[in-house]
N, C-alpha and C positions, 0 to 999 in steps of 0.2 A: 270342546266343540259343542255348540248348541244342538241338542237332539232334534229340535224342530227343523233344523236347517237341512239335514241330509236324509232324514227318514229312512234309517236302516243302512245308510252309507257312511256312518260316522268313522269307522276304522279306515275305510278306503279314503274318504275325503281328508281325514286327519293325517294319513300317511303322505298324501300328495302335498298338503299344506306344509308339512314338515320339510319335505324335499325342496319345496319352493323357497322356504326360509333359509335352508342350508346353502342354496345356490346364490343367495343375495350378494355375497362378497365378490362374485365373478362378474357382476353386472357393472358396466360403466355408468357414470353419472350422466343424466340427460343434460345436453348443453343449454337448454332453455326451458322455461315454464310455458306450456301452451295455454293461452288465454283465449280459447276459441270455443265454438259450440259443439265441438267433436269433429275429428278425433281430439282427445284431450289428454292432459297429463294423468298418468296412471301411477299407482303405487309400485314400488320395487317388487313386492310380492306378487302382484298381478302379472308383471312382466316375467318374473321368474317362473311362473306357472307354465309358461310356454316352452320351457327347456326340455320337456320330455316328449317323445313321439308316441302317437296313439294309433291303434287299429280301429277302423270304423265298424268292424264286425264284432269287436270284443264286448262281452257282457258288461264288464266294468265300465267301459266308455258309454255304452247305450243306457246303462242304469244311471249314469251321471246326467245324461240328456233328459231322462225321465224326471230326475230330481229337479233339474232346472225348470222344466215345464210346470211341475207342481208348485214350485216356489213362486214363479211368476204369476200363475193363476191365483194363488192366495193373495199376492200383492194387489192384483187387479180387482178382486171382489171378496172382501171380508164377509159380507152379509150372506152371499149365496155362491160360494166357490164351485160347488158341484154343477152349477148351471153353465159354467164357463170352461174353456179349454185353451190350450196354447199350441202354436205351431212355430217351429224355428225354420227360417228360410235363408239359404245362402245368399251372399251378396250384400251390397250397401242397403241402407234403409229404403231407397227408392225402389229396389227390387221387390221389397216386401209390400210397398204401396201398390206397385203394379200387379203383384200377385192377388191382392185384395180386389182391386178394381176389375181386373180381368177375369176373376173367378166369381165374385159375388153378384155382379150385374148379369142377370139372365138375358137371353134374347128378348127384345121388346122392352127391356128396362131402360130407365132414363135417370141420369145422375145430376143432382144439383150440387154445385160446389160454391161454398162461401169463401171468397178469396180476398186476403188483404196483404199479399206478399208473394214472393217467388214460389213458395212451396204449395200454396193453394193453387196458383196458376199451373204448377207442374202436375198436380192431380188432374186438372182439366186437360192438359196436354196429353197425359197418358190415356184418358178416356177417348179423346179425339183420334189418337193413333190407333186405338183398338176398335175404332168405328162404333163407339158407344155414344148415343145421343147425350149431350151434356148441356146444361144451362148454368151459366156463371153469374153469380151476384158479386160484382167487383166493388170493393169498399175502398179502393185506393191503397195507400201504403202505410198510413199512420193512424187510421181509425179502426176500432174493433168491429168485428162482424156483429150483426144484430138479428134477433128473432123477428123483428117487424119486417125487415126486408125479405126474410125467408117466407113469412106469411104472404107477402105481396107476390113473390115469385111463384108460390104454390097456387095462388088464386089465378095467376096468368097461365100457368102450365100445370094443369092438374094431372098430367100423365107422368109426372116425376115419381119415381119409386124409391130412390135412395138419396141420402144427403151426406156429403163429406165436408169436413171442416178441420183446419189445423188448430191444435190447442195452443202451442207456443210457436208463433211465426218468427223464426230467427232472422228473417230479413231485417226486422227492427227490434225484436225482443218482446213484442206485444203478447199478452196472455189473453186469449179470446174467451168469452163467456159461454163455454160449451154447454153448461146446464140449461141455459135458455134455448139454445139451438136444439138439443136433443129432446127437450120437453115439447117443443113446437113440432118437431118432426114426428114424434110418436103420437101426438094428437091427430096427425094425419095418416097414421098407420105406416110410416116409412121406415126403412132400414137405415141405421145410423153408422157412419164410419168416421172415426176420429184419428187423425194423424197426431199421435202424441210422441213423435220421434224425440223431441228435445225436452220433454217434460216428465215422462213416465220414470219413476224412481226418484225424482227430485221435487215433484209436486204431488200431493195426495189426490188419487183418482180412484173412485169406486164405480166400476162399470154397472153394477146393479142399481146403485142409487142414481146414477146419471142416465140409465137406460141406453147404454152404448152397446151396439151389436158387434162391432169390429173395432179394435184399437191396435195401432201399429207403432212399434218403437224399434230401437236398434241397440246393438251390443256396446257401442262406443259413445254413449251419451251419459245420462245421469247415474246409471249403474256403474259406470267408470271401468268398463272393459275396453277391449281394443276392436278395431273395425274387422268385419268379416261376415257377420250375419245380422239379420233383423228377426223380429218375432212379432207374431200376430196373436192377440188375445181375442177370443171370439165367444159369443153366445153359442153354446153347443148346438142348440136346435137350429139356429140360423146357418151355421156352417154345414150341418148335415143336409140342409136343403140345397146345397151348392153342387152336389155330385153331377158330373158331366157338363158343367157350364164353362169350364176354363177355356180361355182363348190361347193358351200357351201350354206346352208340355212341361218345360222346366219350372214354370211359375204357377203350376196348378196347385192352388192352396188346398183344395179338398183332398187331392191325392197325396200331397205331402203329409197332411194331418192323418189321413187314413193309414198310411204306411207306418207312421210313428205310433199310432194307436195299436195296430195289429202286431207290430214287431218290436215292442219294448224300446221305443226311442230311436229306431233305425231311420236314417235319412234315405231318401230314394237314390240320391246321387252323392258323390264324395262330399263329406262335410268338412268345414274348417276346424279340424280337431284341436289345434293349438289355441285357436280363438275361443272355442267352447270351454276348454279347460281354464283359460284366463277369466272367462265370464263367470264360471263357477266360483273362482276365488274372489272375484269382485262382488258376487252376491253374498258370500260369507262376510266380507268386509263391510258391506252395507248393513248387514244385521249387527255386526259388532259396533258399528258407529251409533246404532240406536234406531235403525230403520229409516223410512222415508221422512218422517217428521223431523228427525235430527239432521238428516242431510239437507232438507229444505231450509232449516234454520241456519245452517252454515252458509248455504248459497245466498240466502237472503241477507245475511250479515256481510258477506263479500260484496254483494251488490250495493248495499247501503253505504258501506265505507268507501267504495270506489266512487260512487256518485257524489258523496259529500266532499271528498278530497278534490275531485276534478272540478266541481262547481266553484270551489275556492280559488281555482286557477283560471276561472272564467270560461271553462269548457262545459257547455250546457248539454244535458241529456235531450234526446229527440222526443221521447214520449212523455205524456203526462204520467205522474206517479201512479195513478189509479189503474193504469193499464200495463205498467211495467212488470215483466216477469223477473224472477231471480236468476234466470238462465244466462242471458246475454244483454248487454246494454249498448245502445247506439248513441253516439255523441256527435253533435255538430262540430265541424271544423272551427277553430278559433277565428274570430272575425278580423283577419288580417291576410293580406296577399302574401305575406312572408311564410305562411304555414305550408309545409309539404308533408303529406302523409307518408310518402315514400321515405323521406329523410327521418321522420319520427320512427317509422317501422325499423329502418336500418339501425338506428342508434339504440332502440330498445332491444332489438335482437342481440346486439353486441353486449348489452347489459344483462342479458339472460331472460328476456321476455318476448313472446311472439303474440301480437294482437291481430286483428282482422280488419280488412277494408270494409267500407260501407257497401250497401247493396241496393239502395233506393235511388230513384231518378229525380225525386223532388228536391233533394238537398244534398250537399256534400257532407258525408258522415264517415266515421269509422266506428268499429265495434270492439268491445272487450268482453270476453266470456267470463262468467263467474263460477263455472262448474269444473268438475274434475278434482284431482287431488291437490286442491288449492286451499290454503288456510287464510283466515282474515289478516294475519300479520304479513303474509306474502302480498296481499292486496295493498297493504300500507306501503310495503317496499316498492311495489310497482308504481304507486302514486308518487312516491318520492323520486323514483327514477324519471318519471314524466316531468315532474317539477324541475329537476336538474337539467333537463334537456329542452328548456323553453328557448330554443334558438330563434323562434319567431317573434319574440317580444322586442 
């Protein structure tokens, strides 16, 4: 066990990892490979980690939470980790997004959202629901966001105090240029919020270098855990300034953080203990794989092979290569009236693969995720399965 991983919890973590490995023979095989942007296919050892029950008040469990928080903080800022902190929040990733928007924006604050897909629009919808003034720069569905549009928006509406942007917009798989956005926002003295739900752990991000104040992700994305909680990485000084601002009791980001800080990792309300334990195992496996850079390389190779094979079948990717993320790829339907996504989905599921429908309005598309416990040779097998199912030709 890598000593840097558990910081004093090596014997405890090692014992649980051993128990997880011993439980593997009792687990049934998954009937299909999930090729989605999350939930995704996890390793048998991550699934096995959930076979033990945990007490939320137990020191061992809370120490594990603290270890997870420290490891995530180090992942988020290698240059200045002490300036950052981490909060875990129950629920799906959207719960964590709402906890940030509802806590970080003070009375009188105004949010700018740069949107080029469903998840940017969801941030704006959260702000409107919470009665927070919001200005949306809408870039459509297949173009990246731009700092130039942000500059123009700030000139028109100088009362904007916060800027939010999605890093990887899984509506299409586009990877937005967040460095340009945060640089522009900071030049205007604004607080920056980055939804890195589908990219953190699979794409290198340093919050200090990028000047990000709040970054949001989830347990069931690139770190390859299971659904149940999200996490917020925050500039400590920015989070400390949020006391008393929350518009929700259960989603009070500051109070959740304060409780974890004061009580050694304790959550305010019942935490998803099995999911937390699985996430700890997933973090160990991320380290064993070689960290974010190695995982990014695998995902990128998955994406490259998938695109190359499908293009040879006449199935074109939606995005220009320069904006394509390694997370998920959207493809146009083949140019024939005989194609049916529902039929392709059904046949692939029977063959052991689950893919994703499209989500944009401008074109008929379907999507295939490249993340999770998926190896490049499995991508080759998927492509062969698609080739063998060309019922539309």
